[in-house]
VOPAGU-2260 file (C-alpha; in pm, 1 decimal, decimal comma):
REM VOPAGU-2260
SITE   aa  ch    i         X         Y         Z
SITE  MET   A    0      -0,1      -1,7       1,0
SITE  LYS   A    1     132,4     341,9     -97,3
SITE  THR   A    2     167,8     595,1     186,3
SITE  CYS   A    3     166,4     971,6     156,2
SITE  LYS   A    4     402,4    1139,0     403,0
SITE  HIS   A    5     332,3    1492,0     511,1
SITE  LEU   A    6     -25,9    1475,2     377,9
SITE  TYR   A    7    -175,1    1561,5     712,8
SITE  GLU   A    8      26,1    1888,7     725,1
SITE  LYS   A    9    -109,7    1980,6     379,6
SITE  ILE   A   10    -469,1    1906,5     486,0
SITE  VAL   A   11    -449,9    2122,4     799,6
SITE  SER   A   12    -251,2    2403,8     631,6
SITE  TRP   A   13    -389,2    2754,6     665,0
SITE  GLU   A   14    -449,4    2784,4     288,8
SITE  ASN   A   15    -645,6    2459,2     277,0
SITE  LEU   A   16    -855,7    2535,4     582,5
SITE  LEU   A   17    -936,4    2881,2     448,9
SITE  ALA   A   18   -1031,8    2748,3     104,9
SITE  ALA   A   19   -1251,0    2481,0     266,2
SITE  TYR   A   20   -1420,6    2739,6     489,2
SITE  LYS   A   21   -1498,9    2966,9     198,0
SITE  THR   A   22   -1637,4    2678,2      -3,8
SITE  PHE   A   23   -1848,8    2549,0     287,1
SITE  ARG   A   24   -2008,1    2884,9     375,7
SITE  LYS   A   25   -2149,7    2935,1      26,4
SITE  GLY   A   26   -2526,9    2963,1      51,4
SITE  LYS   A   27   -2512,1    2979,9     436,4
SITE  ARG   A   28   -2352,5    3323,1     495,4
SITE  PHE   A   29   -2654,8    3477,2     672,5
SITE  LYS   A   30   -2735,4    3190,2     915,9
SITE  ASP   A   31   -2675,9    3262,9    1283,9
SITE  ASP   A   32   -2399,5    3009,7    1346,1
SITE  VAL   A   33   -2217,5    3109,1    1028,1
SITE  LEU   A   34   -2231,4    3481,6    1121,4
SITE  LYS   A   35   -2098,1    3404,8    1467,5
SITE  PHE   A   36   -1811,3    3206,1    1318,7
SITE  GLU   A   37   -1748,4    3469,9    1052,3
SITE  TYR   A   38   -1704,7    3748,0    1313,0
SITE  ASN   A   39   -1377,3    3577,7    1433,9
SITE  TYR   A   40   -1309,0    3336,4    1151,2
SITE  GLU   A   41    -930,4    3390,8    1143,7
SITE  THR   A   42    -898,7    3330,0    1517,0
SITE  GLU   A   43   -1126,2    3026,3    1497,2
SITE  LEU   A   44    -938,4    2875,8    1204,6
SITE  PHE   A   45    -601,5    2921,2    1370,8
SITE  LYS   A   46    -738,2    2769,2    1690,1
SITE  LEU   A   47    -880,3    2479,4    1488,5
SITE  ARG   A   48    -550,9    2434,1    1302,2
SITE  ASP   A   49    -353,0    2422,9    1632,8
SITE  GLU   A   50    -595,7    2167,6    1776,4
SITE  LEU   A   51    -573,5    1950,0    1464,3
SITE  MET   A   52    -191,9    1973,7    1450,4
SITE  GLU   A   53    -166,0    1877,8    1822,0
SITE  HIS   A   54    -428,4    1604,0    1786,3
SITE  THR   A   55    -628,6    1764,0    2069,2
SITE  TYR   A   56    -946,7    1836,5    1870,9
SITE  PHE   A   57   -1259,1    1647,9    1977,1
SITE  PRO   A   58   -1598,3    1716,5    1816,2
SITE  LEU   A   59   -1893,8    1809,7    2026,9
SITE  PRO   A   60   -2174,6    1556,0    2057,7
SITE  ALA   A   61   -2437,6    1574,4    1791,6
SITE  HIS   A   62   -2794,4    1686,3    1864,0
SITE  ARG   A   63   -3006,0    1373,2    1823,9
SITE  PHE   A   64   -3380,7    1344,6    1758,0
SITE  PHE   A   65   -3626,1    1106,2    1602,1
SITE  VAL   A   66   -3823,9    1140,3    1278,7
SITE  TYR   A   67   -4129,6     915,1    1245,3
SITE  GLU   A   68   -4226,3     960,4     879,9
SITE  PRO   A   69   -4218,2     741,1     676,8
SITE  LYS   A   70   -4059,6     523,5     946,0
SITE  LYS   A   71   -3889,4     576,8    1279,4
SITE  ARG   A   72   -3530,3     706,6    1229,5
SITE  GLU   A   73   -3274,8     862,8    1456,0
SITE  ILE   A   74   -3117,2    1180,5    1315,5
SITE  GLY   A   75   -2784,5    1329,1    1437,5
SITE  VAL   A   76   -2713,0    1691,8    1357,5
SITE  ASN   A   77   -2392,1    1876,8    1434,1
SITE  SER   A   78   -2472,8    2151,6    1665,4
SITE  ILE   A   79   -2245,8    2435,9    1547,1
SITE  PHE   A   80   -2104,0    2557,4    1220,8
SITE  LEU   A   81   -1746,3    2445,2    1304,2
SITE  GLU   A   82   -1855,4    2085,2    1349,5
SITE  LYS   A   83   -2042,8    2092,1    1016,8
SITE  TYR   A   84   -1741,9    2252,6     850,5
SITE  LEU   A   85   -1506,7    1970,5     955,4
SITE  TYR   A   86   -1731,2    1697,3     824,8
């Protein structure tokens, strides 16, 4: 199996995180959680990058609820913009 060294550093680079953030926010710019994140997005992205580089990032638990139509299903929704952004 082929391995890619230094790939993780490229994934969590500032340029990659910023590009992913700008792509993800399209069509969501005026939602409350996006506006809150946008206010300090540079600080939040640097904080996120540091946590990812140090392997100390842990996602918050998802908000879970049930939908009964057409059948009973459990739905899990990420609670804040940052969690949605990472997935």
